[in-house]
N, C-alpha and C positions, 0 to 999 in steps of 0.2 A: 337331324335325326332321320329316320328312317321311318315311315310311318305305311301301315297299309292295314284300311280299315273301309270300307263299303259297308253301306245301308245294309243291314241282316246277315252281314259276310260271318262265316264259321269262325276262320281262324282271322286274328289281328293281332300284331306286332307293333307295340309303340316304345322307343328306345328313350331312356332320360335323359335328357341334355346336359345334365351336370356331371356326367358319369366318363365323358368322352375324353379328357385328360390324365384319369388314375392312371399312375404309371408304375411298375410292377417290375423287378428285380428276382429271379428265382436261378439256383445253380441246378442248369439242365446238361445233360452229357460233359460234365468237367468244366465248365464255364458259367461265368454270368451272363444270363440271357435277359433282356430286358422284353416287357410285357404291356399291354395295356388292361384292365378293370372295365368293361361296362357294364352298363345295369340297365335293363329293359322288364318290360310287361309281355306278358302273352296272356291272349284272350282265347277262349274257345268255346264255344258256345256259349257267352256270354259270360264265363269265369273268367276271372281277370288273375293271374300270378304274375309277382314280380320275380325276376333272375338274376341272377350275376354270372356271367362269364367271365374269366381269366384266359385272355391268348396271348402265348408266346412264337415267337418264329424264331426258329433253330436253323442257321444257315453251316451248314458244313462244307467242306472242298468241291465233294460232289453231290450232294442232297442240301434240299430245303425242306422242314418238316413246320406244320405249324402243329401246334399244343392247344386244343382246346378244352377249358376246363368250366361245365357250366352248371348249376345244379340252383334252383329256388330258393330266394333269400331264405324262407323259412330251415332251411336243411344248408346252410352254407357252413355254419359250424359242427354240423356232423359231418359232412364229407371230405372237407378243408384235408384231415388227415392222412384220409385216404386218396387223394390228389397229389397230397407232397407224396405218400408211398410211391405211385406209380411214375410220379416224374423223378425223385431218386433212384428208382428201378431201372431207368434207361441204360441201354448200354451198347455201344457201338461192337457190329460184329463183321469182322471184314470177311468179304467174299476168297471162297477159297480155288 
């Protein structure tokens, strides 16, 4: 995992090792996309907050998109419907 922590550092990030293999799938732009769920803790000024991030890679013929949905663990249940609404609203628009 990643760890950035120096004595007296203002910002620290610690990835929780058990979350590396949490696999997800979601319908994005008309196809089922595989994703990963990661859990980590961000420390700012000595205050540590656990976070969850869901990451999806959407590969189309001419472009790749990384979808990154992050929230503090305490808010994941509240924001998940909003993340789902954003993901389901994505549309491909062809250039004219």
